[in-house]
C-alpha positions in Angstrom: 163.5 103.5 -229.7 160.9 100.7 -230.0 158.8 100.4 -233.1 155.2 101.7 -233.3 154.0 98.1 -233.5 155.8 97.1 -230.2 154.5 100.1 -228.3 150.9 99.4 -229.6 151.1 95.8 -228.5 152.3 96.9 -225.0 149.4 99.3 -224.7 146.9 96.6 -225.7 148.4 94.2 -223.2 148.3 96.7 -220.3 144.7 97.6 -221.2 143.7 93.9 -220.9 145.5 93.6 -217.6 143.6 96.7 -216.4 140.3 95.0 -217.3 141.3 92.0 -215.2 142.4 94.0 -212.1 139.3 96.2 -212.3 137.1 93.1 -212.4 139.0 91.5 -209.5 138.6 94.7 -207.5 134.8 94.6 -208.0 134.6 91.0 -207.0 136.7 91.6 -203.9 134.5 94.6 -203.0 131.3 92.5 -203.3 132.8 89.7 -201.2 134.1 92.2 -198.6 130.6 93.6 -197.9 129.4 90.1 -196.9 132.5 89.3 -194.9 132.5 92.7 -193.1 128.8 92.3 -192.1 129.6 88.8 -190.7 132.5 89.9 -188.5 130.8 93.1 -187.4 127.8 91.1 -186.2 129.9 88.3 -184.6 132.8 90.3 -183.0 130.7 91.8 -180.1 129.5 88.3 -179.2 133.0 86.9 -179.3 134.5 89.8 -177.3 131.8 89.5 -174.6 132.2 85.7 -174.6 135.9 86.2 -174.0 135.5 88.7 -171.2 132.8 86.6 -169.5 134.9 83.4 -169.6 137.9 85.4 -168.3 135.8 86.5 -165.3 134.4 82.9 -164.9 137.9 81.4 -165.0 139.1 83.8 -162.3 136.4 82.5 -160.0 137.1 78.9 -160.5 140.1 76.7 -159.5 142.4 75.4 -162.2 141.2 71.9 -161.4 137.6 72.8 -162.2 138.2 72.0 -165.8 141.2 70.6 -167.8 141.1 73.5 -170.2 141.8 75.9 -167.4 144.9 74.0 -166.3 148.1 76.1 -166.5 151.0 73.7 -166.9 153.9 74.2 -164.6 156.2 73.8 -167.6 155.2 74.7 -171.1 157.0 72.4 -173.5 154.8 72.5 -176.6 153.1 75.5 -178.1 150.4 75.3 -180.8 150.0 78.2 -183.2 146.8 78.4 -185.2 147.7 80.5 -188.3 144.9 81.9 -190.6 145.8 83.1 -194.1 144.1 83.1 -197.5 144.0 80.4 -200.1 144.8 82.8 -203.0 147.3 85.5 -203.6 147.0 89.0 -205.2 146.2 90.6 -201.9 149.3 92.7 -201.3 151.4 92.0 -198.3 148.5 90.5 -196.2 149.7 86.9 -196.2 153.3 87.9 -195.8 152.4 89.9 -192.7 150.5 87.0 -191.2 153.2 84.5 -191.9 156.0 86.7 -190.7 154.2 87.3 -187.4 153.6 83.6 -186.9 157.3 82.8 -187.7 158.6 85.5 -185.4 156.4 84.1 -182.6 157.5 80.5 -183.3 161.1 81.5 -183.2 160.7 83.3 -179.9 159.1 80.2 -178.4 161.8 77.9 -179.9 164.5 80.2 -178.5 162.9 79.5 -175.0 163.4 75.8 -175.6 159.8 75.1 -176.5 158.5 72.9 -179.3 156.2 74.6 -181.8 153.4 72.9 -183.8 151.4 74.8 -186.5 147.7 74.4 -187.4 147.4 76.2 -190.7 144.1 77.4 -192.3 144.7 78.6 -195.8 147.0 77.5 -198.6 149.5 80.4 -198.4 150.3 79.8 -194.8 150.5 76.0 -195.3 153.0 76.3 -198.2 155.3 78.7 -196.3 155.3 76.8 -193.0 156.2 73.6 -194.9 159.5 75.2 -195.8 160.4 75.9 -192.1 161.8 73.7 -189.4 158.5 73.7 -187.5 156.1 70.8 -187.4 152.9 71.2 -189.5 150.3 69.4 -187.4 147.2 70.4 -189.4 146.8 71.9 -192.8 143.4 72.9 -194.2 143.4 74.5 -197.7 140.7 75.7 -200.0 138.3 76.2 -197.1 138.3 80.0 -196.6 136.0 80.5 -199.6 133.0 78.8 -198.0 133.6 79.8 -194.4 131.2 78.5 -191.7 131.2 77.4 -188.1 131.8 73.8 -189.2 135.5 74.6 -190.0 136.0 76.3 -186.6 134.4 73.2 -184.9 136.7 70.9 -186.7 139.8 72.9 -185.7 138.5 73.4 -182.2 138.1 69.7 -181.6 141.6 69.0 -182.7 143.0 71.7 -180.5 141.0 70.6 -177.5 141.9 67.0 -177.9 145.6 67.9 -178.2 145.5 70.1 -175.2 143.6 67.5 -173.0 146.0 64.8 -174.3 149.1 66.7 -173.2 150.3 67.2 -176.8 150.0 71.0 -176.3 150.6 73.2 -173.3 149.7 76.5 -174.8 147.7 77.6 -177.9 148.0 80.9 -179.7 145.9 82.3 -182.5 147.6 84.4 -185.3 145.1 86.1 -187.6 144.5 89.4 -189.4 142.2 91.6 -187.5 139.9 93.6 -189.8 140.0 97.3 -188.7 139.1 99.0 -191.9 139.4 98.6 -195.7 142.8 100.3 -195.5 144.1 98.6 -192.3 144.4 94.9 -191.4 146.5 94.2 -188.3 148.4 91.0 -187.7 147.1 89.9 -184.2 148.0 87.2 -181.7 145.6 86.0 -179.1 146.2 83.4 -176.4 143.5 80.8 -176.7 144.6 78.2 -174.1 145.0 78.2 -171.2 142.3 80.9 -170.8 143.7 83.9 -169.0 141.5 85.1 -166.1 140.4 88.7 -165.9 142.8 89.3 -163.0 145.7 88.1 -165.1 144.7 90.5 -167.8 144.7 93.4 -165.4 140.9 93.9 -165.6 140.8 94.8 -169.2 137.8 94.3 -171.4 134.2 94.8 -170.9 134.0 92.1 -168.2 136.9 93.5 -166.2 134.8 95.7 -163.9 131.5 93.7 -164.0 130.2 91.2 -161.5 128.3 88.1 -162.6 126.0 85.7 -160.8 126.2 82.2 -162.4 123.5 79.5 -162.4 124.1 76.6 -162.2 127.5 76.5 -160.4 130.7 77.6 -162.0 132.0 74.1 -162.6 128.9 73.0 -164.4 129.0 76.1 -166.7 132.7 75.6 -167.5 132.1 72.1 -168.8 129.6 73.5 -171.2 131.1 76.8 -172.2 134.9 76.2 -172.4 134.8 73.9 -175.5 132.4 76.3 -177.1 134.6 79.3 -176.2 137.6 77.7 -178.0 135.5 77.2 -181.2 133.9 80.7 -181.0 137.3 82.4 -180.8 138.7 80.3 -183.7 135.6 81.2 -185.8 136.0 84.9 -184.9 139.7 84.7 -186.1 138.7 83.1 -189.3 136.0 85.7 -190.0 138.5 88.5 -189.3 141.0 86.9 -191.6 138.4 86.5 -194.4 137.3 90.1 -194.2 141.0 91.3 -194.1 141.8 89.2 -197.1 139.1 90.7 -199.3 139.9 94.2 -198.1 143.6 93.7 -198.9 142.8 92.3 -202.3 140.5 95.1 -203.1 143.1 97.7 -202.2 145.8 95.8 -204.1 143.7 95.5 -207.3 142.8 99.2 -207.0 146.5 100.1 -206.8 147.2 97.8 -209.8 144.4 99.5 -211.8 145.9 102.9 -211.1 149.4 101.6 -212.0 147.9 100.3 -215.3 146.5 103.8 -216.0 149.9 105.3 -215.4 151.6 102.8 -217.7 149.0 103.4 -220.4 149.6 107.2 -220.2 153.3 106.7 -220.4 153.1 104.3 -223.3 150.7 106.5 -225.2 153.2 109.4 -224.8 156.0 107.1 -226.1 153.7 106.0 -229.0 153.1 109.6 -230.0 156.9 110.4 -229.8 157.8 107.3 -231.8 155.1 108.1 -234.4 156.4 111.7 -234.6 160.0 110.6 -235.0 158.9 108.2 -237.8 157.0 111.0 -239.6 160.0 113.4 -239.2 162.4 110.7 -240.6 160.1 110.1 -243.6 159.9 113.9 -244.3 163.7 114.2 -244.1 164.0 111.3 -246.6 161.6 113.0 -249.0 163.3 116.4 -248.7 166.7 114.8 -249.1 165.5 112.9 -252.2 164.1 116.1 -253.7 167.3 118.0 -253.1 169.3 115.2 -254.7 167.1 115.4 -257.8 167.6 119.1 -258.0 171.4 118.7 -257.8 
């Protein structure tokens, strides 16, 4: 049985850990409110943009714009992976990375080359250990997230696609559903699937649009913006999911600390009672020896 001093030191250490996890939970909760408001405001715009562009792509020929071109043979696939820069958010990063790796291995099994565009330190560090090429790595940027980051990534993706370096681009991100649920999601970014190819799903599946000016003129303006908007939406979703996952993880850690403190307090009381009993037995034994 451990000594009273050892148990007391353990209780003190766990209490300090509890203070840290509780503070991190509060910080994550405060950051989550801001990130949740951003994605809830931006998601309807991004979804409508996606459905509208799908409808527009269905009305135009593939030759109307290079970003609509569907290559006859897909040789190289680009995967844009969004993760966090910091840990302590449960299995969030692991789920994103495993989803991206699984997708990459499926594409590699089909004989395709895979290139990664990683946003977030955790994803970058894990992809470096794989056999896949890491084309772009952006770390320590998720903390101050704005459209500039999406614009930077979007330009690289568009230039690579137009230059023939990529034949297909897929987003992998954590979709924020609720505080308790963040879903690893994949979304084909390029080439843009038409509404007919998607089976008429989405808000724009059953709508009819009249475009001015002509479709070709609109595509030249909207397609590059579409790529950046979808990337920004994925980053916002990932940011909100990260804070929600960290808040849940720190809440669970705080509860675990409480359980450990209760168990250690019980052990402390048992140890102290055993020490008192031992001392009483020594006193009684000494008194009996004196009588003898």
